C-alpha positions in Angstrom: 105.1 117.9 77.8 104.1 121.2 79.3 102.2 120.1 82.4 103.5 117.4 84.8 101.5 114.2 85.0 100.0 113.5 88.4 100.5 110.0 89.6 101.9 110.6 93.1 98.9 109.4 95.1 95.3 108.5 94.9 93.8 111.4 96.9 95.1 114.4 95.0 91.7 115.3 93.5 88.7 116.6 95.4 85.7 114.4 94.9 83.8 112.5 92.3 81.2 114.8 90.6 78.4 112.5 91.7 79.4 113.2 95.4 79.9 116.9 94.9 76.5 117.2 93.3 74.9 115.3 96.3 76.6 117.8 98.6 75.3 120.7 96.6 71.8 119.3 96.4 71.6 118.9 100.2 73.6 122.0 101.2 70.7 124.1 102.5 68.9 121.4 104.5 69.2 121.8 108.2 69.8 118.5 110.1 71.2 117.3 113.4 74.9 117.0 114.1 77.5 114.3 115.0 76.1 111.8 112.6 72.5 111.9 114.0 70.9 113.0 110.7 68.9 111.3 107.9 71.9 111.4 105.5 74.1 109.3 107.8 71.1 107.0 108.6 70.6 106.4 104.9 74.3 105.8 104.3 74.5 103.3 107.2 71.5 101.4 105.9 73.0 101.1 102.4 76.4 100.1 103.7 75.1 97.4 106.1 72.9 96.1 103.3 75.9 95.9 100.9 77.9 94.1 103.6 75.1 91.7 104.4 75.0 92.5 108.1 71.9 94.7 108.7 72.3 94.4 112.5 75.8 95.8 112.5 77.0 99.3 113.3 78.6 102.0 111.1 80.5 105.1 112.3 82.0 107.8 110.1 85.5 109.3 110.8 87.6 111.8 108.9 90.7 110.0 107.7 92.7 106.8 107.7 95.2 107.5 110.4 92.5 108.8 112.7 90.4 105.8 112.0 93.2 103.3 112.6 94.1 104.9 115.9 90.6 105.1 117.2 89.5 101.6 116.3 92.7 100.0 117.5 92.6 101.8 120.8 89.0 100.9 121.2 89.5 97.2 120.5 92.6 96.7 122.7 93.1 96.6 126.5 95.8 98.9 127.9 98.3 96.1 128.2 97.9 94.9 124.6 99.5 95.6 121.2 98.5 95.1 117.6 100.2 92.7 115.2 100.9 94.2 111.8 103.1 93.5 108.8 106.4 95.3 108.9 105.3 97.2 105.8 101.9 97.9 107.2 100.6 101.5 107.3 100.4 101.6 111.1 104.0 100.2 111.2 105.6 102.7 108.9 103.6 105.8 107.8 101.5 106.9 110.7 104.1 108.8 112.7 103.6 106.5 115.8 99.9 107.3 116.0 99.2 103.9 117.5 102.0 104.1 120.0 100.8 107.6 120.9 97.5 106.1 122.0 99.4 103.7 124.3 99.6 100.5 122.2 102.7 98.9 120.7 102.7 97.9 117.0 104.1 94.4 117.0 105.6 94.3 113.5 106.3 90.9 112.0 107.7 90.0 108.5 105.2 90.2 105.7 105.3 88.5 102.3 104.5 91.0 99.5 102.9 93.2 102.2 100.7 90.4 103.6 100.6 88.7 107.0 100.9 84.9 107.0 98.6 83.2 109.5 101.4 80.8 110.5 103.7 83.7 111.5 100.9 85.4 113.3 100.4 82.1 115.3 104.1 82.0 116.1 104.0 85.6 117.4 101.0 85.0 119.6 102.1 81.6 120.9 105.7 82.8 121.6 104.0 85.3 124.0 101.7 82.6 125.5 104.6 80.2 126.2 107.0 82.8 127.7 107.3 82.4 131.4 107.6 86.2 131.7 104.4 86.9 129.7 103.1 89.1 132.5 106.0 91.5 131.9 105.3 91.7 128.2 102.9 93.4 125.7 100.3 90.9 124.8 99.6 90.5 121.0 95.9 91.4 121.3 94.6 92.0 117.8 95.6 91.7 114.1 95.7 94.6 111.6 95.8 94.1 107.9 94.9 96.2 104.9 93.1 95.4 101.7 94.8 96.2 99.4 98.2 96.2 101.2 100.8 98.9 101.1 102.3 97.2 98.1 99.0 97.0 96.3 98.7 93.2 96.7 95.5 91.5 97.8 94.5 88.9 100.4 92.7 86.1 98.8 89.5 84.8 100.4 91.4 81.6 101.6 94.1 83.7 103.2 91.6 85.9 104.9 89.7 82.9 106.1 92.9 81.4 107.6 93.7 84.6 109.4 90.2 84.9 110.7 90.1 81.3 112.0 93.3 81.9 113.9 92.2 85.2 115.3 89.0 83.7 116.6 90.8 80.7 118.1 93.1 83.1 119.9 90.4 85.7 120.8 92.2 88.4 118.9 90.0 90.8 116.9 90.8 91.0 113.2 90.7 94.6 111.8 91.0 95.4 108.1 92.1 98.8 106.9 90.1 99.5 103.7 91.5 103.0 102.8 91.8 101.7 99.2 89.0 99.1 99.4 87.2 100.4 96.3 90.3 99.5 94.2 90.3 96.0 95.6 86.6 95.5 94.9 87.1 96.7 91.3 90.0 94.4 90.6 89.1 91.4 88.4 91.3 89.0 90.4 89.9 89.9 93.8 87.7 87.3 95.4 86.9 89.0 98.7 83.6 90.8 98.9 82.2 93.2 101.5 80.0 90.4 102.9 83.2 88.3 103.2 84.8 91.1 105.3 81.7 91.3 107.4 81.7 87.6 108.0 85.4 87.1 108.7 86.4 90.4 110.5 85.6 92.0 113.8 86.0 95.5 112.3 86.9 97.0 109.0 86.6 100.3 107.3 85.4 101.4 103.9 87.7 104.1 102.4 86.3 107.3 101.1 89.2 109.7 101.0 91.2 107.8 98.4 88.1 106.4 96.7 86.1 109.4 95.4 85.1 111.3 98.5 86.3 114.7 99.7 87.2 112.9 103.0 85.8 110.3 105.3 86.0 106.6 106.2 83.1 104.4 107.2 83.9 102.0 110.1 81.9 98.8 110.1 81.3 96.6 113.1 79.5 93.6 111.7 78.2 92.7 115.2 76.6 95.5 117.2 78.1 96.2 120.6 81.6 94.8 120.0 83.0 98.2 121.2 80.9 99.7 124.0 80.5 103.5 123.8 82.5 103.8 120.5 80.8 107.2 119.8 82.2 108.5 123.1 85.6 107.1 122.3 85.6 108.9 119.0 84.9 112.1 120.9 87.8 111.5 123.3 90.1 111.1 120.4 88.9 114.4 118.8 87.5 112.3 115.9 83.8 113.3 116.2 82.7 115.7 113.5 79.9 118.1 114.3 78.9 118.2 110.6 78.6 114.4 110.3 76.3 115.0 107.4 79.4 115.6 105.3 80.2 111.9 105.5 76.6 110.7 105.3 75.8 112.5 102.1 79.0 111.3 100.4 78.7 107.6 101.5 75.1 107.6 100.6 76.0 108.6 97.1 78.9 106.1 97.0 76.6 103.3 97.9 73.7 104.3 95.7 73.1 101.5 93.1 76.4 99.7 94.1 78.5 102.7 92.8 81.3 101.9 95.3 82.0 98.7 93.6 82.5 100.5 90.3 84.2 103.8 91.3 87.6 102.3 91.3 87.4 100.6 87.9 89.1 103.5 85.9 92.1 103.3 88.3 92.5 99.5 87.7 92.2 99.9 83.9 94.8 102.7 83.8 97.2 100.8 86.2 97.0 97.7 84.1 98.1 99.7 81.0 101.0 101.3 82.9 102.1 97.9 84.2 102.0 96.5 80.7 104.2 99.4 79.4 106.7 99.0 82.1 106.9 95.2 81.5 107.3 95.8 77.7 110.3 98.1 78.4 111.9 95.7 80.8 111.5 97.5 84.1 111.6 95.3 87.2 108.4 95.3 89.2 109.1 93.5 92.5 105.5 93.5 93.7 102.9 91.8 91.6 100.2 94.3 92.5 97.0 94.0 90.5 95.3 97.1 92.0 95.9 100.8 91.5 99.4 101.0 92.8 102.2 100.3 90.3 105.8 99.7 91.7 109.0 99.5 89.7 112.7 100.0 90.2 114.4 103.0 88.5 118.0 104.0 88.3 119.4 107.5 88.5 119.0 108.1 84.7 115.4 107.1 84.8 114.7 109.1 87.9 116.1 112.3 86.3 113.8 111.8 83.3 110.8 111.2 85.4 111.4 114.3 87.5 111.0 116.4 84.4 107.5 115.2 83.5 105.7 113.3 86.2 104.8 113.4 89.9 105.3 110.0 91.5 105.8 108.4 94.9 109.2 107.5 96.3 108.9 104.4 98.4 112.4 103.2 99.4 116.0 102.8 98.3 116.9 99.3 96.9 120.1 97.7 98.0 121.7 98.2 94.6 121.1 102.0 94.6 117.9 102.0 92.5 114.7 103.6 93.8 111.4 101.9 94.3 109.0 104.2 92.5 105.2 104.1 92.8 102.7 105.3 90.2 99.2 105.5 91.8 96.1 105.8 89.7 92.7 106.8 91.0 89.0 107.0 90.2 89.7 110.2 88.3 92.6 109.0 86.2 91.6 109.6 82.5 92.5 107.5 79.5 94.3 110.6 78.2 96.5 110.8 81.3 97.3 107.1 81.1 98.1 107.5 77.4 100.6 110.2 78.3 102.3 108.2 81.0 102.5 105.1 78.8 104.2 107.2 76.1 106.6 108.6 78.6 107.5 105.1 79.8 108.2 104.0 76.2 110.5 107.1 75.8 112.6 106.5 78.8 116.3 105.9 78.2 117.9 103.4 80.6 
């Protein structure tokens, strides 16, 4: 195999041709800046219609870490922190971005990457019942991602349970949707965009990992939940002058329900890869049905993989094996999946 296979992540390619063509077609049009342009207006209308909350608000930001930091900071008071799973992106892979903005990430144990409502309740009520609560960081909101860092999905019933608890405790529920297209394209998923709008206080629709050059669309289902969010974006250095870049791309992603379909090649390829790993007897500790495939590999397998494929290293397992991730994307071809499947069948353990 002369060229290495690329399965390290799901944002290694530029953009879906449909989005690139939309950018080319609109390139010479002169419009206003900072998201005040007809392309962003069109994208907002399409997104809110798809989410079933036409009176909501949509804002466009550049990337996932930036989006998480700005939204969390905007939703919390200075004395509050955000509850997240110990494997959550804001807990592990954002270089302390949330803490940098002045808010503690209150990490609690997750099960297969997911937060359990009962444990979230314990976290909140432990603070409420502590006589020294005034000296402590208040658990002020809940952060989850769909899919999770381990590619698993919250079911509708799990999301409803979390939502009910958050509303009972007056804690905003925020969903990181960096890979949301792959959740929506997954056959076992039962959570829709309208469900997110109904059950969450804020969520974002990922573009960077889901076919766009860059960009995330933050949705507030109820207008006014964050006063002056535009200004807060500016304070964080997150306001793009050429906001049209996001509007054009998200307009194309939400044309004729394309966002719900763009992730389908990734799911189909990932399913084939999972089947090959299972056939060869590799242990897959996370039953992820989306575009991330996790399996355990020993030193011999790692040496063989290093010769032919780019993959993601996740963590060391207690027995010395490595947790490896293959990530498919909207651009993964059948040919590339065929090659990886053949490689898996050729591995010597």
